[in-house]
PyMOL CGO cylinders between C-alpha atoms (Angstrom):
from pymol import cmd
from pymol.cgo import CYLINDER

trace = [
    CYLINDER, 41.76, -136.78, 53.18, 38.24, -138.09, 52.82, 0.3, 1, 1, 1, 1, 1, 1,
    CYLINDER, 38.24, -138.09, 52.82, 35.65, -139.10, 55.43, 0.3, 1, 1, 1, 1, 1, 1,
    CYLINDER, 35.65, -139.10, 55.43, 33.34, -142.05, 54.64, 0.3, 1, 1, 1, 1, 1, 1,
    CYLINDER, 33.34, -142.05, 54.64, 30.36, -143.03, 56.79, 0.3, 1, 1, 1, 1, 1, 1,
    CYLINDER, 30.36, -143.03, 56.79, 29.51, -146.74, 56.96, 0.3, 1, 1, 1, 1, 1, 1,
    CYLINDER, 29.51, -146.74, 56.96, 26.96, -148.06, 59.43, 0.3, 1, 1, 1, 1, 1, 1,
    CYLINDER, 26.96, -148.06, 59.43, 27.10, -144.77, 61.33, 0.3, 1, 1, 1, 1, 1, 1,
    CYLINDER, 27.10, -144.77, 61.33, 30.85, -144.96, 61.81, 0.3, 1, 1, 1, 1, 1, 1,
    CYLINDER, 30.85, -144.96, 61.81, 33.13, -142.38, 60.22, 0.3, 1, 1, 1, 1, 1, 1,
    CYLINDER, 33.13, -142.38, 60.22, 36.40, -143.63, 58.72, 0.3, 1, 1, 1, 1, 1, 1,
    CYLINDER, 36.40, -143.63, 58.72, 39.05, -141.29, 57.35, 0.3, 1, 1, 1, 1, 1, 1,
    CYLINDER, 39.05, -141.29, 57.35, 40.96, -142.22, 54.18, 0.3, 1, 1, 1, 1, 1, 1,
    CYLINDER, 40.96, -142.22, 54.18, 44.20, -140.82, 52.75, 0.3, 1, 1, 1, 1, 1, 1,
    CYLINDER, 44.20, -140.82, 52.75, 44.98, -141.85, 49.15, 0.3, 1, 1, 1, 1, 1, 1,
    CYLINDER, 44.98, -141.85, 49.15, 42.33, -144.58, 49.40, 0.3, 1, 1, 1, 1, 1, 1,
    CYLINDER, 42.33, -144.58, 49.40, 43.83, -146.16, 52.55, 0.3, 1, 1, 1, 1, 1, 1,
    CYLINDER, 43.83, -146.16, 52.55, 41.94, -146.06, 55.90, 0.3, 1, 1, 1, 1, 1, 1,
    CYLINDER, 41.94, -146.06, 55.90, 43.61, -143.97, 58.60, 0.3, 1, 1, 1, 1, 1, 1,
    CYLINDER, 43.61, -143.97, 58.60, 43.06, -144.72, 62.29, 0.3, 1, 1, 1, 1, 1, 1,
    CYLINDER, 43.06, -144.72, 62.29, 40.65, -147.22, 63.74, 0.3, 1, 1, 1, 1, 1, 1,
    CYLINDER, 40.65, -147.22, 63.74, 37.26, -145.56, 63.26, 0.3, 1, 1, 1, 1, 1, 1,
    CYLINDER, 37.26, -145.56, 63.26, 37.11, -144.68, 66.94, 0.3, 1, 1, 1, 1, 1, 1,
    CYLINDER, 37.11, -144.68, 66.94, 36.73, -148.22, 68.24, 0.3, 1, 1, 1, 1, 1, 1,
    CYLINDER, 36.73, -148.22, 68.24, 40.27, -148.98, 69.40, 0.3, 1, 1, 1, 1, 1, 1,
    CYLINDER, 40.27, -148.98, 69.40, 42.72, -151.11, 67.51, 0.3, 1, 1, 1, 1, 1, 1,
    CYLINDER, 42.72, -151.11, 67.51, 42.74, -154.68, 66.37, 0.3, 1, 1, 1, 1, 1, 1,
    CYLINDER, 42.74, -154.68, 66.37, 40.02, -156.58, 64.66, 0.3, 1, 1, 1, 1, 1, 1,
    CYLINDER, 40.02, -156.58, 64.66, 36.44, -156.19, 63.61, 0.3, 1, 1, 1, 1, 1, 1,
    CYLINDER, 36.44, -156.19, 63.61, 34.70, -153.94, 66.17, 0.3, 1, 1, 1, 1, 1, 1,
    CYLINDER, 34.70, -153.94, 66.17, 31.33, -155.61, 65.51, 0.3, 1, 1, 1, 1, 1, 1,
    CYLINDER, 31.33, -155.61, 65.51, 32.71, -158.88, 66.82, 0.3, 1, 1, 1, 1, 1, 1,
    CYLINDER, 32.71, -158.88, 66.82, 34.47, -157.31, 69.79, 0.3, 1, 1, 1, 1, 1, 1,
    CYLINDER, 34.47, -157.31, 69.79, 37.86, -157.70, 68.06, 0.3, 1, 1, 1, 1, 1, 1,
    CYLINDER, 37.86, -157.70, 68.06, 39.48, -155.16, 70.34, 0.3, 1, 1, 1, 1, 1, 1,
    CYLINDER, 39.48, -155.16, 70.34, 38.33, -156.83, 73.53, 0.3, 1, 1, 1, 1, 1, 1,
    CYLINDER, 38.33, -156.83, 73.53, 35.48, -154.43, 74.30, 0.3, 1, 1, 1, 1, 1, 1,
    CYLINDER, 35.48, -154.43, 74.30, 32.99, -155.26, 77.04, 0.3, 1, 1, 1, 1, 1, 1,
    CYLINDER, 32.99, -155.26, 77.04, 29.36, -154.47, 76.07, 0.3, 1, 1, 1, 1, 1, 1,
    CYLINDER, 29.36, -154.47, 76.07, 27.00, -152.49, 78.31, 0.3, 1, 1, 1, 1, 1, 1,
    CYLINDER, 27.00, -152.49, 78.31, 24.00, -154.24, 79.76, 0.3, 1, 1, 1, 1, 1, 1,
    CYLINDER, 24.00, -154.24, 79.76, 20.67, -153.86, 77.99, 0.3, 1, 1, 1, 1, 1, 1,
    CYLINDER, 20.67, -153.86, 77.99, 19.19, -152.50, 81.22, 0.3, 1, 1, 1, 1, 1, 1,
    CYLINDER, 19.19, -152.50, 81.22, 21.80, -149.75, 81.42, 0.3, 1, 1, 1, 1, 1, 1,
    CYLINDER, 21.80, -149.75, 81.42, 21.26, -148.76, 77.77, 0.3, 1, 1, 1, 1, 1, 1,
    CYLINDER, 21.26, -148.76, 77.77, 17.48, -148.71, 78.14, 0.3, 1, 1, 1, 1, 1, 1,
    CYLINDER, 17.48, -148.71, 78.14, 17.78, -146.46, 81.22, 0.3, 1, 1, 1, 1, 1, 1,
    CYLINDER, 17.78, -146.46, 81.22, 19.69, -143.69, 79.39, 0.3, 1, 1, 1, 1, 1, 1,
    CYLINDER, 19.69, -143.69, 79.39, 17.54, -140.53, 79.33, 0.3, 1, 1, 1, 1, 1, 1,
    CYLINDER, 17.54, -140.53, 79.33, 16.00, -139.77, 75.92, 0.3, 1, 1, 1, 1, 1, 1,
    CYLINDER, 16.00, -139.77, 75.92, 15.80, -136.26, 74.42, 0.3, 1, 1, 1, 1, 1, 1,
    CYLINDER, 15.80, -136.26, 74.42, 15.05, -134.80, 71.04, 0.3, 1, 1, 1, 1, 1, 1,
    CYLINDER, 15.05, -134.80, 71.04, 17.53, -132.72, 69.05, 0.3, 1, 1, 1, 1, 1, 1,
    CYLINDER, 17.53, -132.72, 69.05, 16.55, -129.10, 68.67, 0.3, 1, 1, 1, 1, 1, 1,
    CYLINDER, 16.55, -129.10, 68.67, 15.72, -128.80, 72.35, 0.3, 1, 1, 1, 1, 1, 1,
    CYLINDER, 15.72, -128.80, 72.35, 18.13, -126.63, 74.33, 0.3, 1, 1, 1, 1, 1, 1,
    CYLINDER, 18.13, -126.63, 74.33, 21.84, -127.41, 74.18, 0.3, 1, 1, 1, 1, 1, 1,
    CYLINDER, 21.84, -127.41, 74.18, 21.88, -129.67, 71.09, 0.3, 1, 1, 1, 1, 1, 1,
    CYLINDER, 21.88, -129.67, 71.09, 21.63, -126.83, 68.59, 0.3, 1, 1, 1, 1, 1, 1,
    CYLINDER, 21.63, -126.83, 68.59, 24.82, -126.65, 66.48, 0.3, 1, 1, 1, 1, 1, 1,
    CYLINDER, 24.82, -126.65, 66.48, 26.42, -129.74, 68.04, 0.3, 1, 1, 1, 1, 1, 1,
    CYLINDER, 26.42, -129.74, 68.04, 27.38, -133.07, 66.50, 0.3, 1, 1, 1, 1, 1, 1,
    CYLINDER, 27.38, -133.07, 66.50, 27.39, -136.70, 67.57, 0.3, 1, 1, 1, 1, 1, 1,
    CYLINDER, 27.39, -136.70, 67.57, 30.91, -137.79, 68.60, 0.3, 1, 1, 1, 1, 1, 1,
    CYLINDER, 30.91, -137.79, 68.60, 30.29, -141.31, 67.23, 0.3, 1, 1, 1, 1, 1, 1,
    CYLINDER, 30.29, -141.31, 67.23, 29.15, -140.59, 63.66, 0.3, 1, 1, 1, 1, 1, 1,
    CYLINDER, 29.15, -140.59, 63.66, 30.43, -136.98, 63.53, 0.3, 1, 1, 1, 1, 1, 1,
    CYLINDER, 30.43, -136.98, 63.53, 27.16, -135.80, 61.97, 0.3, 1, 1, 1, 1, 1, 1,
    CYLINDER, 27.16, -135.80, 61.97, 25.32, -132.69, 63.19, 0.3, 1, 1, 1, 1, 1, 1,
    CYLINDER, 25.32, -132.69, 63.19, 22.13, -133.22, 65.15, 0.3, 1, 1, 1, 1, 1, 1,
    CYLINDER, 22.13, -133.22, 65.15, 19.06, -132.58, 63.04, 0.3, 1, 1, 1, 1, 1, 1,
    CYLINDER, 19.06, -132.58, 63.04, 15.84, -131.25, 64.57, 0.3, 1, 1, 1, 1, 1, 1,
    CYLINDER, 15.84, -131.25, 64.57, 13.78, -134.20, 65.75, 0.3, 1, 1, 1, 1, 1, 1,
    CYLINDER, 13.78, -134.20, 65.75, 16.69, -136.69, 66.05, 0.3, 1, 1, 1, 1, 1, 1,
    CYLINDER, 16.69, -136.69, 66.05, 16.35, -139.01, 69.03, 0.3, 1, 1, 1, 1, 1, 1,
    CYLINDER, 16.35, -139.01, 69.03, 19.30, -138.60, 71.42, 0.3, 1, 1, 1, 1, 1, 1,
    CYLINDER, 19.30, -138.60, 71.42, 20.43, -140.47, 74.51, 0.3, 1, 1, 1, 1, 1, 1,
    CYLINDER, 20.43, -140.47, 74.51, 22.47, -138.97, 77.34, 0.3, 1, 1, 1, 1, 1, 1,
    CYLINDER, 22.47, -138.97, 77.34, 25.08, -140.95, 79.27, 0.3, 1, 1, 1, 1, 1, 1,
    CYLINDER, 25.08, -140.95, 79.27, 25.35, -140.50, 83.08, 0.3, 1, 1, 1, 1, 1, 1,
    CYLINDER, 25.35, -140.50, 83.08, 28.50, -138.43, 82.40, 0.3, 1, 1, 1, 1, 1, 1,
    CYLINDER, 28.50, -138.43, 82.40, 26.22, -135.95, 80.57, 0.3, 1, 1, 1, 1, 1, 1,
    CYLINDER, 26.22, -135.95, 80.57, 27.58, -136.69, 77.07, 0.3, 1, 1, 1, 1, 1, 1,
    CYLINDER, 27.58, -136.69, 77.07, 24.79, -137.03, 74.47, 0.3, 1, 1, 1, 1, 1, 1,
    CYLINDER, 24.79, -137.03, 74.47, 24.73, -138.99, 71.21, 0.3, 1, 1, 1, 1, 1, 1,
    CYLINDER, 24.73, -138.99, 71.21, 22.30, -140.09, 68.50, 0.3, 1, 1, 1, 1, 1, 1,
    CYLINDER, 22.30, -140.09, 68.50, 20.33, -142.99, 69.94, 0.3, 1, 1, 1, 1, 1, 1,
    CYLINDER, 20.33, -142.99, 69.94, 21.27, -145.34, 67.09, 0.3, 1, 1, 1, 1, 1, 1,
    CYLINDER, 21.27, -145.34, 67.09, 24.96, -144.40, 67.39, 0.3, 1, 1, 1, 1, 1, 1,
    CYLINDER, 24.96, -144.40, 67.39, 25.33, -144.81, 71.13, 0.3, 1, 1, 1, 1, 1, 1,
    CYLINDER, 25.33, -144.81, 71.13, 23.33, -148.06, 71.19, 0.3, 1, 1, 1, 1, 1, 1,
    CYLINDER, 23.33, -148.06, 71.19, 25.59, -149.52, 68.48, 0.3, 1, 1, 1, 1, 1, 1,
    CYLINDER, 25.59, -149.52, 68.48, 28.65, -148.32, 70.36, 0.3, 1, 1, 1, 1, 1, 1,
    CYLINDER, 28.65, -148.32, 70.36, 27.46, -149.67, 73.73, 0.3, 1, 1, 1, 1, 1, 1,
    CYLINDER, 27.46, -149.67, 73.73, 26.74, -153.09, 72.24, 0.3, 1, 1, 1, 1, 1, 1,
    CYLINDER, 26.74, -153.09, 72.24, 30.51, -153.27, 71.67, 0.3, 1, 1, 1, 1, 1, 1,
    CYLINDER, 30.51, -153.27, 71.67, 31.94, -151.18, 74.53, 0.3, 1, 1, 1, 1, 1, 1,
    CYLINDER, 31.94, -151.18, 74.53, 30.34, -150.03, 77.77, 0.3, 1, 1, 1, 1, 1, 1,
    CYLINDER, 30.34, -150.03, 77.77, 32.62, -146.96, 77.86, 0.3, 1, 1, 1, 1, 1, 1,
    CYLINDER, 32.62, -146.96, 77.86, 31.56, -143.44, 76.89, 0.3, 1, 1, 1, 1, 1, 1,
    CYLINDER, 31.56, -143.44, 76.89, 33.22, -142.58, 73.54, 0.3, 1, 1, 1, 1, 1, 1,
    CYLINDER, 33.22, -142.58, 73.54, 34.34, -139.23, 74.93, 0.3, 1, 1, 1, 1, 1, 1,
    CYLINDER, 34.34, -139.23, 74.93, 35.36, -139.68, 78.56, 0.3, 1, 1, 1, 1, 1, 1,
    CYLINDER, 35.36, -139.68, 78.56, 35.38, -143.49, 79.08, 0.3, 1, 1, 1, 1, 1, 1,
    CYLINDER, 35.38, -143.49, 79.08, 32.70, -143.39, 81.80, 0.3, 1, 1, 1, 1, 1, 1,
    CYLINDER, 32.70, -143.39, 81.80, 31.74, -147.07, 82.28, 0.3, 1, 1, 1, 1, 1, 1,
    CYLINDER, 31.74, -147.07, 82.28, 28.14, -148.28, 82.22, 0.3, 1, 1, 1, 1, 1, 1,
    CYLINDER, 28.14, -148.28, 82.22, 27.39, -151.61, 83.93, 0.3, 1, 1, 1, 1, 1, 1,
    CYLINDER, 27.39, -151.61, 83.93, 28.66, -154.50, 81.84, 0.3, 1, 1, 1, 1, 1, 1,
    CYLINDER, 28.66, -154.50, 81.84, 26.48, -157.10, 80.16, 0.3, 1, 1, 1, 1, 1, 1,
    CYLINDER, 26.48, -157.10, 80.16, 26.48, -160.53, 81.87, 0.3, 1, 1, 1, 1, 1, 1,
    CYLINDER, 26.48, -160.53, 81.87, 29.34, -162.76, 80.79, 0.3, 1, 1, 1, 1, 1, 1,
    CYLINDER, 29.34, -162.76, 80.79, 26.94, -165.16, 79.08, 0.3, 1, 1, 1, 1, 1, 1,
    CYLINDER, 26.94, -165.16, 79.08, 25.01, -162.35, 77.38, 0.3, 1, 1, 1, 1, 1, 1,
    CYLINDER, 25.01, -162.35, 77.38, 26.25, -161.61, 73.87, 0.3, 1, 1, 1, 1, 1, 1,
    CYLINDER, 26.25, -161.61, 73.87, 24.90, -158.64, 71.89, 0.3, 1, 1, 1, 1, 1, 1,
    CYLINDER, 24.90, -158.64, 71.89, 25.39, -160.59, 68.62, 0.3, 1, 1, 1, 1, 1, 1,
    CYLINDER, 25.39, -160.59, 68.62, 23.77, -163.93, 69.46, 0.3, 1, 1, 1, 1, 1, 1,
    CYLINDER, 23.77, -163.93, 69.46, 20.16, -164.77, 68.69, 0.3, 1, 1, 1, 1, 1, 1,
    CYLINDER, 20.16, -164.77, 68.69, 18.05, -163.32, 65.91, 0.3, 1, 1, 1, 1, 1, 1,
    CYLINDER, 18.05, -163.32, 65.91, 20.08, -161.87, 63.09, 0.3, 1, 1, 1, 1, 1, 1,
    CYLINDER, 20.08, -161.87, 63.09, 17.05, -159.87, 61.91, 0.3, 1, 1, 1, 1, 1, 1,
    CYLINDER, 17.05, -159.87, 61.91, 16.91, -157.65, 65.02, 0.3, 1, 1, 1, 1, 1, 1,
    CYLINDER, 16.91, -157.65, 65.02, 16.99, -153.96, 64.16, 0.3, 1, 1, 1, 1, 1, 1,
    CYLINDER, 16.99, -153.96, 64.16, 19.99, -152.63, 66.11, 0.3, 1, 1, 1, 1, 1, 1,
    CYLINDER, 19.99, -152.63, 66.11, 18.69, -149.03, 65.97, 0.3, 1, 1, 1, 1, 1, 1,
    CYLINDER, 18.69, -149.03, 65.97, 15.83, -149.92, 68.30, 0.3, 1, 1, 1, 1, 1, 1,
    CYLINDER, 15.83, -149.92, 68.30, 15.93, -149.37, 72.03, 0.3, 1, 1, 1, 1, 1, 1,
    CYLINDER, 15.93, -149.37, 72.03, 17.19, -152.39, 73.91, 0.3, 1, 1, 1, 1, 1, 1,
    CYLINDER, 17.19, -152.39, 73.91, 14.93, -153.80, 76.61, 0.3, 1, 1, 1, 1, 1, 1,
    CYLINDER, 14.93, -153.80, 76.61, 15.47, -156.08, 79.52, 0.3, 1, 1, 1, 1, 1, 1,
    CYLINDER, 15.47, -156.08, 79.52, 13.33, -158.73, 77.73, 0.3, 1, 1, 1, 1, 1, 1,
    CYLINDER, 13.33, -158.73, 77.73, 15.86, -158.82, 74.83, 0.3, 1, 1, 1, 1, 1, 1,
    CYLINDER, 15.86, -158.82, 74.83, 18.51, -160.53, 76.95, 0.3, 1, 1, 1, 1, 1, 1,
]
cmd.load_cgo(trace, "trace")
């Protein structure tokens, strides 16, 4: 069994074949909402409290999205359910699904007409979303 990271998403392979769904549910390309995910609103994502790895409880823990250990100085975001993740990982996740990857706590949904993939293709998706982006 081998783990491969692509775009911050871990995929497990057995004999060269992917196993599971990469944590995004079944069916289709997760980047295009292939599994029917509902994105979180930009306002809800921007409001998530920011912390820095190496402070307090993050020591020795890993991000449940990318499965990588937190490094000192990494920017983290904490969901209202108290689960924390790398900022880049949870923002990417929440642009596809408003649900916490661990407990399925639901952030407010993006407006029906708002699409996280429309508009400028050159936007850096690791950056913090802002209300002006929508």
